[in-house]
C-alpha angles and dihedrals in degrees: 000000000000103000140323086257122029118271110253117269135212091287088068098053108124093016134109124240148134117257134179112210122193129193125216090270094056096253109143140199124191117203136181116203144080128314100227101178145359130193128178136181091206115131125188096226127069119236140185098019110073095158100048134058092227132031113263119234114296092015116123116232119146091202092058098037129015145157127242126191126191128184119200133188102220124217095171139350143189127204099033134066112265139009097244121186096248136036122193115198119193119192125188101200130196132188090189114113112250095019120113129225113238117216127183132170138188132190112226134190107213140029089243089056090051090056090046089054090051095048117107121212125199114170106308093340120101122183147142114252117231094259091047092048093049094048093048095046090051091047090051088062092060107033129051094209092053092042090057092046092047095049093047099038120139094205117068 
């Protein structure tokens, strides 16, 4: 279960709309605003599991399991304290039967905070994943606060 209505796709980047987003526990948030950016690690070709239809646990295949990140500028929202100017939605998606999609969202105040939310830390390394980088770079094209944060970011 991702949401009662599909999450907006690439065709909606830079456009306004109203979306209801649900997490795997059934908690929902409805927002009205602009989809500023979308990044996905999905790839159309399977990898790393030539003898099985779906990737086994702990096997990387971006056709079977992938990450999506959406950045919204929020005008109004229901189901969450706020509204805050930005909403970041992260979705861990799976096409594998029996596996759940995991969806989380967080309202944020500044463009810098959005980039902080998207930053990955592993040991002493800090970086933006490819989906996070794509979503943030798209969002920078539509929003001055995110543009400033993107152009002045410390993490590449």
